[in-house]
NUKEMI-593386 format. One line per field, with one value per residue (C-alpha): residue number from 0; residue in one letter; chain; y, z, x negated. Coordinates in steps of 0.2 Angstrom, whole numbers, plus 5000, padded with zeros to 4 digits. Each point is the difference from the previous one (the first is absolute). Layout:
resi <- NUM, ...
resn <- A, ...
chain <- A, ...
Y <- Y, ...
Z <- Z, ...
X <- X, ...
END
This chain:
resi <- 0, 1, 2, 3, 4, 5, 6, 7, 8, 9, 10, 11, 12, 13, 14, 15, 16, 17, 18, 19, 20, 21, 22, 23, 24, 25, 26, 27, 28, 29, 30, 31, 32, 33, 34, 35, 36, 37, 38, 39, 40, 41, 42, 43, 44, 45, 46, 47, 48, 49, 50, 51, 52, 53, 54, 55, 56, 57, 58, 59, 60, 61, 62, 63, 64, 65, 66, 67, 68, 69, 70, 71, 72, 73, 74, 75, 76, 77, 78, 79, 80, 81, 82, 83, 84, 85, 86, 87, 88, 89, 90, 91, 92, 93
resn <- X, X, X, X, X, X, X, X, X, X, X, X, X, X, X, X, X, X, X, X, X, X, X, X, X, X, X, X, X, X, X, X, X, X, X, X, X, X, X, X, X, X, X, X, X, X, X, X, X, X, X, X, X, X, X, X, X, X, X, X, X, X, X, X, X, X, X, X, X, X, X, X, X, X, X, X, X, X, X, X, X, X, X, X, X, X, X, X, X, X, X, X, X, X
chain <- A, A, A, A, A, A, A, A, A, A, A, A, A, A, A, A, A, A, A, A, A, A, A, A, A, A, A, A, A, A, A, A, A, A, A, A, A, A, A, A, A, A, A, A, A, A, A, A, A, A, A, A, A, A, A, A, A, A, A, A, A, A, A, A, A, A, A, A, A, A, A, A, A, A, A, A, A, A, A, A, A, A, A, A, A, A, A, A, A, A, A, A, A, A
Y <- 4999, 5013, 4997, 5005, 5016, 5005, 4997, 5008, 5015, 5001, 4995, 4985, 5005, 4984, 5005, 5015, 4988, 4984, 5018, 5005, 4983, 4995, 5016, 4993, 4986, 5008, 5012, 4984, 4992, 5017, 5002, 4981, 5001, 4980, 5002, 5014, 4989, 4990, 5015, 4998, 4984, 4996, 5017, 5001, 5008, 5006, 5011, 5000, 4991, 4986, 5007, 4995, 5014, 5001, 5003, 5015, 5007, 5000, 5009, 5012, 5004, 4999, 5014, 5010, 4998, 4994, 4984, 4997, 4983, 5002, 4985, 4981, 4989, 4983, 4991, 5012, 5008, 5021, 5006, 5013, 5014, 5012, 5019, 4995, 5017, 5000, 4982, 5005, 4990, 4999, 5002, 5017, 4995, 4998
Z <- 5000, 5004, 4983, 4991, 5009, 4996, 4986, 4997, 5006, 4992, 4984, 4995, 4999, 5008, 5002, 5011, 5010, 5002, 5011, 5009, 5008, 5004, 5007, 5010, 5006, 5004, 5010, 5007, 5006, 5008, 5008, 5008, 4996, 5001, 5018, 5005, 4999, 5016, 5008, 5017, 5002, 5012, 5010, 5017, 5004, 5017, 4998, 4980, 5002, 4988, 4986, 4982, 4991, 4985, 5017, 5007, 4981, 4998, 5018, 4995, 4982, 5009, 5014, 4986, 4992, 4982, 5001, 5009, 5004, 4992, 4999, 5001, 4985, 4997, 5011, 5017, 4994, 5006, 4983, 4999, 4988, 4996, 4991, 4984, 5003, 5018, 5001, 4995, 4981, 4994, 4984, 4994, 4986, 5015
X <- 5000, 4985, 4992, 5016, 5003, 4982, 5002, 5016, 4990, 4986, 5011, 4994, 4984, 4991, 4984, 5005, 5013, 4988, 4988, 5017, 5002, 4982, 4998, 5018, 4990, 4985, 5013, 5009, 4983, 4992, 5015, 5001, 5018, 5005, 4992, 5014, 5011, 4993, 4990, 5011, 5002, 4985, 5002, 4998, 5016, 4996, 4983, 4996, 4983, 4998, 5008, 4991, 4994, 5015, 5011, 4989, 4998, 5017, 5006, 4987, 5008, 5021, 4996, 4992, 5014, 4991, 5012, 5018, 5010, 5018, 5012, 4997, 4998, 5008, 4987, 5006, 4983, 4998, 4997, 4987, 4997, 4986, 4999, 4986, 4994, 4995, 4992, 4982, 4994, 5017, 4999, 5007, 5011, 5016
END
Protein backbone atom coordinates (compact mmCIF):
# COMPACT_ATOMS: atom_id res chain seq x y z
CA UNK A 1 0.00 0.00 0.00
CA UNK A 2 2.76 2.44 0.86
CA UNK A 3 4.53 1.79 -2.45
CA UNK A 4 1.37 2.62 -4.38
CA UNK A 5 0.91 5.83 -2.38
CA UNK A 6 4.46 6.89 -3.17
CA UNK A 7 4.06 6.01 -6.85
CA UNK A 8 0.89 8.09 -6.96
CA UNK A 9 2.51 11.03 -5.17
CA UNK A 10 5.48 10.91 -7.56
CA UNK A 11 3.18 10.65 -10.60
CA UNK A 12 4.40 7.16 -11.52
CA UNK A 13 8.11 7.98 -11.43
CA UNK A 14 9.51 4.73 -10.08
CA UNK A 15 12.98 6.05 -9.23
CA UNK A 16 11.56 8.88 -7.10
CA UNK A 17 9.05 6.56 -5.40
CA UNK A 18 11.79 4.00 -4.66
CA UNK A 19 13.96 6.69 -3.06
CA UNK A 20 11.00 7.74 -0.91
CA UNK A 21 10.41 4.12 0.19
CA UNK A 22 14.09 3.78 1.13
CA UNK A 23 13.93 6.99 3.18
CA UNK A 24 10.80 5.77 4.93
CA UNK A 25 12.39 2.43 5.82
CA UNK A 26 15.52 4.17 7.10
CA UNK A 27 13.39 6.52 9.20
CA UNK A 28 11.44 3.59 10.68
CA UNK A 29 14.70 1.81 11.48
CA UNK A 30 16.33 4.92 12.98
CA UNK A 31 13.26 5.77 15.08
CA UNK A 32 12.88 2.11 16.15
CA UNK A 33 9.23 2.15 15.19
CA UNK A 34 8.84 -1.61 15.71
CA UNK A 35 10.18 -1.31 19.28
CA UNK A 36 7.52 1.24 20.17
CA UNK A 37 4.84 -1.44 20.31
CA UNK A 38 6.39 -3.00 23.41
CA UNK A 39 8.27 0.02 24.79
CA UNK A 40 6.50 0.09 28.16
CA UNK A 41 5.58 -3.59 28.53
CA UNK A 42 8.26 -4.45 31.10
CA UNK A 43 8.75 -1.14 32.90
CA UNK A 44 8.60 -0.95 36.67
CA UNK A 45 5.63 1.37 37.18
CA UNK A 46 6.68 2.30 40.71
CA UNK A 47 9.94 4.15 40.16
CA UNK A 48 10.60 4.37 36.42
CA UNK A 49 13.79 2.30 36.56
CA UNK A 50 14.40 -0.63 34.26
CA UNK A 51 12.97 1.30 31.30
CA UNK A 52 14.37 0.23 27.94
CA UNK A 53 16.03 3.00 25.90
CA UNK A 54 13.10 3.10 23.47
CA UNK A 55 10.70 3.78 26.36
CA UNK A 56 12.97 6.55 27.70
CA UNK A 57 13.11 8.23 24.28
CA UNK A 58 9.37 7.81 23.74
CA UNK A 59 8.62 9.36 27.11
CA UNK A 60 10.88 12.30 26.19
CA UNK A 61 9.12 12.83 22.85
CA UNK A 62 5.70 12.62 24.51
CA UNK A 63 6.65 15.15 27.18
CA UNK A 64 8.03 17.53 24.50
CA UNK A 65 4.78 17.15 22.54
CA UNK A 66 6.62 15.81 19.50
CA UNK A 67 4.47 12.66 19.69
CA UNK A 68 0.99 12.21 21.05
CA UNK A 69 -1.33 9.31 21.77
CA UNK A 70 -4.85 9.28 20.40
CA UNK A 71 -7.23 6.34 20.32
CA UNK A 72 -6.55 2.61 20.07
CA UNK A 73 -5.92 0.11 17.29
CA UNK A 74 -7.91 -3.08 16.65
CA UNK A 75 -5.82 -4.96 19.24
CA UNK A 76 -6.46 -2.36 21.96
CA UNK A 77 -3.01 -0.75 21.80
CA UNK A 78 -2.66 3.02 22.02
CA UNK A 79 -2.04 4.71 18.69
CA UNK A 80 0.95 7.03 18.46
CA UNK A 81 1.07 10.05 16.18
CA UNK A 82 3.81 12.53 15.50
CA UNK A 83 4.12 15.79 13.63
CA UNK A 84 6.87 15.23 11.04
CA UNK A 85 8.28 18.75 11.15
CA UNK A 86 8.89 18.37 14.91
CA UNK A 87 10.93 15.16 14.58
CA UNK A 88 14.62 15.55 13.71
CA UNK A 89 15.71 13.61 10.67
CA UNK A 90 12.28 13.23 9.16
CA UNK A 91 11.94 13.87 5.44
CA UNK A 92 11.10 17.55 4.98
CA UNK A 93 8.84 16.71 2.04
CA UNK A 94 6.16 15.56 4.48
